C-alpha positions in Angstrom: 8.3 6.4 24.7 5.7 6.7 22.2 6.6 9.5 20.7 10.1 8.6 20.0 8.8 5.7 18.4 6.2 7.6 16.4 9.1 9.6 14.9 11.6 7.0 14.6 9.0 5.4 12.2 7.8 8.4 10.3 11.5 9.0 9.6 12.5 5.9 9.0 9.7 5.2 6.5 10.2 8.0 4.9 13.5 7.8 4.1 13.4 4.2 2.9 10.7 5.6 0.4 13.2 8.2 -1.1 16.0 5.6 -1.1 13.9 3.3 -2.9 12.3 5.8 -5.4 16.3 6.9 -6.0 17.0 3.1 -6.7 14.2 2.7 -9.0 15.1 5.5 -10.9 18.4 5.2 -11.2 17.5 1.7 -12.8 14.7 3.1 -15.2 17.4 5.2 -16.0 19.8 2.5 -17.2 22.5 3.1 -14.4 23.7 0.0 -12.3 25.2 2.4 -9.5 24.0 5.8 -8.1 26.3 7.5 -5.9 28.7 4.3 -5.6 26.0 2.3 -4.4 24.7 -0.5 -6.6 20.7 0.0 -7.2 20.2 -3.7 -5.5 21.5 -2.6 -2.3 19.7 0.7 -2.2 16.8 -1.1 -2.9 17.2 -3.5 0.1 18.5 -0.7 2.5 15.1 1.3 1.4 13.1 -2.2 1.8 14.9 -2.3 5.4 14.0 1.5 6.3 10.5 1.0 5.8 10.4 -2.3 7.8 11.9 -0.4 10.8 9.6 2.6 10.5 6.5 -0.1 10.2 7.7 -1.9 13.2 8.1 1.2 15.1 4.7 2.2 14.3 3.6 -1.4 15.4 5.7 -0.7 18.8 3.8 2.4 19.1 0.0 0.6 18.7 1.1 -2.3 20.9 2.3 0.2 23.8 -1.1 2.9 23.4 -3.1 2.3 26.3 -6.6 1.3 25.8 -6.5 2.6 21.8 
């Protein structure tokens, strides 16, 4: 279970960072939408994915015995 949570945390954090970066780059370039999604929606989705990654890491730490 710990390995699964660890990989969920890693993948969700990486995906969230990529989506946030794409939203920021799109906004800096002056566009309001990227790939059919508004940049604000993309930013919120990226932040939610990074939060999921943080929570998965916290669950991994909470389940680790004696560390």
